N, C-alpha and C positions, 0 to 999 in steps of 0.2 A: 463414204469411207470414213471410218472413225480413226481419229488421231488423238493420242494421249500425250500430254506434256510430262516428260520425265525430268524431275529435278535431281540433278546429280549432287554429290557430296560437296564439290568445290563451290557450287552455287549457294547451297545452304550455308557454307562457311563464310562466304562473302556477305550474306545478308545479315548475319549475327552482329558484326561490328557496327553496322549502320543502326540497328535497333538499339544497341547499347549506347552509342553516341547520342541518339535522339532522346533516350531516356535520361542520360546524364545532363544534356542541355535543359531539359524540362525541370530537372531538380535544381539546377543552378539558377533558374529564373525565380524560384520560390522565395528566397530571402528578400529580394527587393520588392516583389509583389506584395508580400506580407507586410513589409515596411510601409508601403503606401496604404494598404487596405486597413491595417489595424487602428491607426489614429482616427481615420474617418469612421470606421465602425464603432469605436469607443465613443465618439462624439454623438452618434445617433443613439447608442444604448444608454448614454448618460441622461438624455432628455426624454421624459414621458410625454405621451400625447396630451395629457391634461396640462402639463406645464407649458407645452408648446402653444396651445390655444390661449392660455392665460397670458402668456408673454406677448402674443400678437395683439391682445386687447389693450396693451399699454401704449400710451401716447409716444413714449420715446421710441419704441420699435416701429410704430406706424409712420412717424415722421422720418425716421432714418430710411425706411424702405421707399417711401414716396420721394424723398430727396435724391436717393441714389439712382432710382429709375429715371427721374426727370433729367438730372445732370448728365447721366451717362448717355442718354438719347441725344441730348444737345451736343455732347462731345462727338458722337458719331456723325451727326449732321455737319458739324464744323470740319471733321476729318474728310467727309465726302466733298464738301464745298471747296475747302482750301488745299486739301491733300491731293486730290485728283490732278489738278494742273501741275503740282510739283512732280508727282509720279510720272506724268506724261513728259515733263520737261527733261528729267534725268534719264529716261528710258532710251536705250540705244545711243548713248553719248559716250565718247571716249576721251574727251579733253580733261585736263587736270582740274579745271574749274568745276565740272560736273562731278568728278570723283570726290572733290572736297565737300560739295553739297551732299553727296551720298553719305559720306562719313559723318557729317554733321547731323543728318537725319537719324543715323544709327546711334548717335551718342546718347540721347535720352533713355534708350532702352538698356544701356549698360551702366549708366550713372546710378549711384546709390540714391534712393528716393529722397533721403534727407538733403543730399546735395542739390537735387532738382528743386526742392522746396525753398532752399536758401537762395538759389539762383533767381527763381521767380520773385522772391521777396526783394532782392537787390534790384531787379528790373522794374517791377510794378508796385513796389512799396511806396509809402508816402515820400521817402527820400530817395527812391530809386531813379533810374535813368528816365523811364517813362512816367513814373508816379509824380515826379516834380512837375511835369508838363500838365498832368491831369488835375493836380491839386487846385490851381487857380479856377478850374472850371467846376469845382465842387464834386469831382469824381474820385472816389477812393475804392480801390479793388481789393486790397487785403481784407481777410476776415469777412468776406461776403460770399453769397452763392456764386457770383461770377468768378470768384477766385477758385472755387471748387472745380468749375468747368475749365478754367485755364490750367489748373494742375492736372486734371485728367487728360486734357488735350495734349499737354506737353509730354506726358508719359506714354499715352496710349496711341495717339495718332500716328506715330512712326510705324506702328505695326501695319496699319492700313496702307500707308505710302509704299512700304516695301512690298507688300502683296500685290498692290496695283502696278508697281514697277515691273515686277516679274510677269504679270499678265500682259502688259504692253510689250515687253521684250519678246514674248513668245509669238507675237503676230508676225506673219511673213511680210517682209517689205514689198514683195511683188504685188500683194493685194493693194497696198497703198499706192503703188506706182500705177497699177491698172486703173484704180479709181480716179487718180489724177489725170490720166490720159483720156478718160471718159468725160472730163470736164468738172469733176468734183473739187470743191475748194477745201481748204484745211479744216474748216468747221464741219463740213459734211463728211469728210473722211473720219474725223474724230467721232462724230455722233453716230454714223451709220456703220462704221467698220471697227474702230478701236474699242468703243464702249461695249457693243454687243459681243465681240470676240473675247474680251477680257472680263466679262461679267462674272465669271466664276471666281476669279481672283479678287474682284472688287467686292463681291458679296462676302467671301470668306474673310477678307481683310477687315471689312466693316464689323462683322460678328466678333472677330478676335479683339478689335478695338473696344467694342461694347463690353465684353467680359473683362478685359483689362481695366477699363474705366471703373467698373463696378468694384473691383478689388483694390483700387488705389488707396493708399494710406499715408505713406511717408511725406510725400510732397504736399498733400492736402492738409495734414495737421500742422505743418510749419507755415504754409502760405495762407490757408483759410481758417485755421483754428478748429476748435471742437465745440461749436455752439449748437445746442439742440434746436432743430427746426430751421436752421439757417445754413450751417456748414457741416453738420454731423451727419455723415453718410454711414452706411452699415458697417464698414470696417472700423470707423471711429467709434461708433456706438458699441461695438464688440469690445474695443479697448477700454472704454469707460465702464462697460458692464461688469468686467472683472472686479472693479472696485465698489460698484453700487448693487447690481443685480446680475448674478451669474446666469440665471435662466434666460434673461434677455440676450446675453452674449451667446449662449448656446443656441437659442432660437434663431438669431440672425446668422450664425455660423452654418446651421443646418440649411437655411434658405439659400445662402450663397453657394454652398456645395451642391445642392440639388439643382439650382438654376444653372450653374456652370456646367454640371454634368450633362443636363438635358441639352443645353446649347451645343456642347461639343459633339454629342451624339448626332444631333440634327445636322450640324456642319459636316461631319464625316459622311453621313448618309447622302447629303447633297453632293459632296465632292465625288463620291463613288458613282452616283447617278449621272453626273456630268461626264465622268470618265467613260462609263459604259456607252453613253450616247456618242461621244467622240470616236470610240472604237467601232461602233456600228456604222457611223458615217464613213470611217476609213475603209471598212470592208466593202461597203456599198459602192464606193468610188474606185475600188481596186479592180484589176482585170481578172481576178480569180472568180 
């Protein structure tokens, strides 16, 4: 038996406002999207492939790229090593003490980078709180590669800690209680339950920390200085390139944009993949 769907006039009338509103919202998104795309596009159009290759052959650009990659990777390792216990400590805690620690961890992410650099200099400088204790041992942190790592860690590591904390908070307490009843100790619960179930948050937090460390500028230039081959990362080389060689600045800017864009795409694909897996597991475990 054939049945035809008859669209009445009131139905057509109700569909038209939805189409108009959808088109209006799409038009309203254009100004901000263009505001983001145009400067990035202008940067890529300003630099020719020949100038890009020639700038990469320069020692200043190569040293900045090498230093940025090495220090940012060390920063991620430090965030994983020292930030994971902090995230686990403050997860699912409601006391005032844990809330204060949570606020302190968020503080570097909202501080102006220049303030972070001055604070690090007052703490680890030659006349700083810690610097005075290190000076008799012949250890000087400011204006060294170690200072670059400390500046990046101070600014970027909180991103990992917050992401890891959210991951630990999402784990059901009943799983930990069940493991404890089966005889698992705290370390076994942390290793075999907490870490595997929070791996998505841990990985995404580590990637965000890495990208943030690559772009760190303000705290680094105050605490570590801008010495080529020793403390001059890519953002600092870009800053100096505007005075010495604009093509080097443009080349490093293009590299940072392309690298950050690629990392964010991979991160989002990874998160969507993990979300799809969790949804499949949910449907498989359901009664439907």
